[in-house]
N, C-alpha and C positions, 0 to 999 in steps of 0.2 A: 734772227737778230731782232732785238727790240729797240725802238728808235722813236721815243716820244717827243724829244726836243723840249723838255721842261724839267725842272728840278725841284725836289722837295727840300733842297738845301740852298735857298737863294742867297744866304749870307756868305756862301763860298765864292760868289761872283765868278761863276764858271764861264769859260769862253764858249761861244757857239761853234762847235766843231762837227755838227751833224753830218756834213757832207765830206768829211775827210777821207773816208773809205766807203766803197759801195756797200749798201746794206745787203745782208745775206738772208735768204729764206730757203724753204724747201719746196721742191716740186717733184711730183711723182714721175718716175721714169717709166718707160714702156715695159720694163721688167718687174715693176711693182714697188721697189724701194723708193724712198725719197732721196733726191740728190740736192746738194747745195747749189743754189743759183743766186747770182747777184741781181741787183735792181735793173740791169741792162738785159737780162735774160740769158746770160752766159752760165754754163755749168762751171762751178768753181771747185778747186782742189787745194788741199792744205798739207804742207810739210812744216814741222815745227819742233819745239822742245818744251820742257817743263821747268818751272821755277817754283819750288815749294820749300818753305822754311818750317822745320818741324819742332821749333821751340821759340821762346821769346827772342826777338820781337815779333815773330810770326810773319815777317815780310822782308824781302831782300833790302840790303842797305842801299841808300840812295845818295850818299854824300861824297861820291867819288868812286872810280872804278877799283874793284878788288877782285882778284882771280878766284876767291873763295865765296864771297858773300854778296856781291853787288848786282844790281840790275839798273844800268845807267845807259846813257847815250852810246857809249862804246860797245856795250853788249848788243844793243839794237842794231848798230852799224854792222857788227860782225854777223848777226843773224840775217840781216837784209842782204849782205854780200854773198851769203851762202844760199840765197833763194828761199830762206825760211819766212813764212808769212803768217804764222800763228804761234802763240805761246799759251800754254796751260799754266795759269797763275794760281798758286795756293792762296785763296781768300779764307783764312783760317778762322773758324768759329771762336776759339779762345782769344784771338786778336780783336774780333768784332764785338764780342759780348762776354768779357771776362767776369762780370757779375750779372746774374739773371735779370733781364729786363733793362740793363744799362748798356747802351751801345757806345762804342769808342769812336767818336767823330774824327779824331786825329788819325786813327788807323784807316778809316774809310777814306779820308782825304788822300792818304798815301796810295791806296789802291786806285783811286780815281786818277791821281797824277800819273801812275804807271800806265793805265789804260790810254790816257790822252797822249803821253809821249810815244808809246808803241805805235799808235795810229799814224803819227807823223813819219814813221819809217815803213808804213804799209803793212804793219803787223797787227793781226787781230788777237784778241784776248778771249780765252775760255776760262771763266772763273770756276775754280775747283774747290769744293769743300773736301780737302784732303784728310784722310785718316788711315792709320795702320794701327791695329790693336786698340783703337778707339780713344785711349787716354794715357797720360803719363802714369796714372794709377796702375796700368798694366804694361808698362815699359814701351808705350807707344805714344801716339798723338792723334788729335782729331777734334774731340768735343771739349768744351770747358770742364773744369773739375766738377762744377756743380751739376753738370749734365751726365756725368759718368756715375751711375747709381747701381752698383752690383748688389747681389744678395750678400748677406753677411757671412761669406766664406773667405778666409784669408787668401791673398794672392801669393804664389801661383798654384795652390792646391788644385788638382791632384798631381801636378807635374813635379812638385818639390815641396819640402816643408816651407812654411811661410817665410817670406823675406822680411827682415827687420828694416823698417823705413829709415831713410836718412833724415838730415836736419829739416828738410822741407816736407816731411811726412810722406814722401813718395819712395818707391824702390830706388836703390842706388844704382849708378851706372854699371859698376862691375857685376852686380847681380843680374842686371838686365842682359848681360852678354854671356851668361853661363851656358846657354844652349847654342848649338852651332848655327841655328837659324832663329831669327826673331819670331818667325811665324809659329813656332812651337807654342807661344803664349796664347795663340788663338784657342787652345784647348783648355785653358784654365777656367774654372767655374765662374770666377769673378768676371773674366772678360766676356764669356758667352752670355752671361746673365745681364750684363750691362748693355750689350747689343740688343738683347731681347727686349729690355725695358725701353730702349730708345725707339724700337720699331713698333711696340704695342701701346705706346702712349702712357706708360707708367708716369705718374706725376706730371702729366700733360707734356711729356718730353717731345713727342712727335710734333705737337703743335709749336713747341718752342723752337724746334729745328726749322719748321716752316716759317716761323716769324723771323728767325735769323736770315733766311733766304729772301724773305720779303724786304728786309732792311737793305740787303745787298742789292737786290733788283732795283729798288727805288733809287739807291745811290748811283747806279750805273744806267738808269733808264734813258738818258739822253746822251750817253757817252758814245764817242765814235768807235767803231770797230769792235764792239762786244759781240763775239760769235755766239756765246750761250752760257748756260749755267750748268755745271756738272755737280749734281746734287749730293753725291757722295762717291768717294773713291773706294774701290774694292770692298764692298760690304760683306761682312761675315753674317750668316743668316740668323744666328741666335743660339738659344740654349738647347743644344742637341742632347744634353743629358736628360732633360725633361721631355723632349720631343725628338726621338731619333729620326723621324721622317725628315727633319731639316737637313740631314746629311745627303739627301737626294736633291741635286741642284734645282730641277724644275719645280719640285715641291716647295723648296725654300723660296724661290722666286715668287711663286704664287701665294704662299701662305704668309710670309713675313714681309718681303720687300714691296710687293704690289700695293697692299693697303697703306703702308707707310708712305710710299711715293705718291699715292693719290692725295694723301693729306698735305704733304709738302707742296705738291703742284698746285693745290687749291690756294694756298697762301701766295705763291708766286704769281699765279694767274690773276689774282685780285688786284695786283699793282702793275704787272707787266704781262698782259694777255698774249702778246706775240713773241715772248721770249722763247728761244730754243732751249728746251730742257734736255740735258744729257743724262741718261740713266744707265746703270750697270746691273748685270745679273751677278750671281754668286760665282765670282771668278776663281775662288780658291780651290776648287776640286774638279774643274773641267780638264782632265789630264788624259794623256795617252791616246792610243789608237781608237778606242771606242768612245770615250767621253768627250774627246775633241769634237765629235760629231753630234753630241746631244743638243737638242734645241733648248732655247730659253723657255722658262715656265710661265712667263707673263701672258695673260689673256688680253691685255690692252696696254697701251702706253700710259704714263702717269697722267691721271685725271680722266682717262677714258678715250675711246676711239676717236672722238671728235677733235682730239688734240694730236693725232698722229702726224699731221703736217707741221707740227711744232715740237716734235720729239725726236731725239737721236739716241740710238743705242751706243753706249760707250763700252768698248771692250779692250782687253789687253792681250799681248802675246809675249810670253817668256818661255824659255826651255831650261828647266821645267818651270811651271807645270805642263805647258803645252808640248806637243811633239813636233820637232823640226821636220821630221820625215813626212808628217801629214799636215804641213802648214797650209797648203792650198785648200785642202778639204775643210780645215778649221775655218778659214776665211769664207769659204763658200757656204758653210753652215750659218755663219753670222749673217751673210747676205740673205739666206732663206728666212732667218728670224726677222730681219728688217722688212722683207717682202710680206711675210705673214702679218706682221703688226702694222705695216704701212708707214714705217718710220725711216729716218736717216740712219747712217752708220758711220762710226769714226773709231779708228784704232788710237786710243788716247794714251797708251803707254806701251812701249817696247824698248829694247835696249841692245846695244853692243854688236859685236861682230856677227853673232848668230842671226840677228835680224837682217843685216845687209847681205849676208851670204846665203841664208836659207829661206827667208820670207819675203824680202823686199821685191824680188821679181814677181811673185804671186800678187802682192799688194798692188804693184804697178799695173799688172795686166788686168786687174779687176777694177781699177779706178778708185781705190780707197785712199782716204787721207790718213796721215799718221803723225804722232807726236813721240819724240824720242825722250827717254829718261836718262839723264837730266842735264841741263845746261852747265851747271857747276855744282859743287857740294852744298852750297848755301848753309854752311855750318863751320864753326871752329871749336874744337874740343878745349876743355879747360884742364889745366894741370894742377889747379889749386882747389878743386872742388870735387866731391863725390857725386854731385847731382847729375841727373840725366842731361839737364840743360848745360850747354857749353858756354864759352865766352860769347858765341853768337849761334843762335839756333840750337839744334841737337843732332849730333851725328849718329843716327840710329834708324832702324826699320828701312834700310835701303837708302844710302846717301852716296854720292859720287858724281862725277861730272864727265860729260862729253860735250865739248872738247876740252873743258878745263878739269882734267883728271887730277884730283888732289891739289888743285890750284895751279897746275902746270898746263899750259896750252899745248895740245897735241895736234899737230897739223893733219896727220892721217885721219884722226877722228873727225876733225872739221871737214875734211874732204869727203868723208863718207856721208856726212849730213847734207852736203851740197849736191845732192842727187838731182839731175835735171828732171823736169816735169812740166806739165801744163798747169799754170795757175788758174787760167780761165780759158774756156773753149766757146767760141761762137758757133754752137751746135751741140751735138751729143757725142759723148765719149764712146769709143769702141774698143781701143786697145792701146797699151803703152809698154815699152820695154827699154831698159837701160842696161848696157853691157859693160863688162870690165874694160873693154877697149875704149870706152867713151862714146860709143855709138848709141844714140837715142832715137827711138822711133815712136811716133804718135799717129794713131788713126782715129778720125772722127767723121761724123756725118754733118755736113755744113748746113747752117741756117743763114742765108744771105740777108734775111730780114733783121738780123742783129748787127747793128752798126759799129759796136765796139769790137776791138780786135781780140783774136785768140792771143794769149800771152804765154810764152815759153820762158822758163827759168833756165838760163845757160851760164852758170857762175864761172867767173874767171879762173877760180882755182881748179876747175875741171878742164877748162880749155885755155891754159895759159898762153899758148901760141896762136889762139884763135880757132875758128871752126868753119866748116862749110855746111850750108843748109840746102837741102833739096826738097822741093814740094811737088807732089803729083796729085792732080794734073798740074803741069808746069805754070799755067796761067791762072791758077785758082786764087792766088792771094797777092796783094801788095805787101812787101816785107820792109819792116823798119827795125834796124839794129840799134839797141840802146845798151847801156852798161849793165851787163849781166842778164839781160832779158831781150827777147825778140817779140815784136808785134806782127801778127799776120792778119791782115784785113781782107775778108772775102770779097772778091769782085762780083759785080752784078751778073756776070756770065755763069757763075756757079749755081747749079740747080739745088733746090731745097732737098736735103737728104743725100746729096752727092758725097761719095766717100773721098776724103782728103787724107793723104799720107804725107807726113812731115818727118824728115830724117836729118839728124845732126851728126856730123863726123868731125873728129879732131883734125886739124890741118895736117895734111900728109897722108891721111887714110884714103883708100880707094872708095869712090862714091858708088853706091848701089841703088839704082832707081827701081 
């Protein structure tokens, strides 16, 4: 987390909120990967959601709660009550820089406002340059129209005959939905060539991408609770028609993404040297029993090995392309990648019942942080226009909500998100498990030198009748019960490295020590 406590926008009259949330950095664990640690020395863990608007105005609505489009105090209250402490926010390049070299200060002000408000609810923000299919030119979103520069082959050849553009010069919404999956358009020559040109600095585009991020980083430099910068979502590796080797995940990581990430990171580090940079490999084809276990192809984190302690591998889990049957081995491979590269690790997208049923137990046991897709649809379709853009945002390339499914609050979805966990540990994580019965178990190695408490999230929606808590050794901690959370402060009698087991049981369940 970067925390400079100065602003390049003094005319905004920004409040001094630098101490609103503990600052987060990375610290190498005994197993080799970097773990999130707060300024008090506690290992920290994150559960959260996503908020991405895939069309104009490119940012959630702020003028009142709406079950489809808003991100307001009510949303943050609901997140906090569920124990969520992080939000991946789409900071969309078309919103920031609609014209090349011209930055939208009004948009950046809204981003800043969201970050500041989230911090007052104890929620960190991961700024995300979200993209799917790169641009509206290819039925997706991500970069401004001026930055989507394909070779002169009509879209979506060779998947179909060329689409006739609509009134705005872009493919029409009905055409964009011709294929069962939007991901099919990744194979159009126009799409892959535009990715390639972004990554290889055609027309100085990689540097423009870096300049965009530098502008965002400067805007957020002194903001409270900025966890990091996710430099691109789900990157497609480029023009595999010209270079078939890009179909091999580790080759694509090394040949296309690594050089581009180095360039973008250089721009970010020039203005925010301590920012946590989140970076992703080629997520699109790590599938099945074999490829789930393939390593990333990166030889170093963005910018070089000296930045490993400020770099986080961002990865996703969906079925498909991943295999639910082999979920734990997939997560273990991602941990191996983080240990080899010396970086942090964060599951920045996953979704739905299959995650909570098939993958969450493995994620819990390994001490990984996760973000669920997505808090609400953040779009409204238009009935009066053929444009991809709706009345708000654009309902495409994967939109929908948990818990606000199609704008309707679903309590069962909300309950699934409210999974108990340790938000902070005064020591070192060993193991965690949450069962369907409501029983939660945490094991950690205590560090009595850390004076701040271990913090457990115990949301009321999980324990409506209350709960019982058992700690072993029984005299290891002083316990303080607060609304939806528990503080456990290690006593001076606890030895450094001593194993502490904490168990939470719904009222009425038999206690097992």
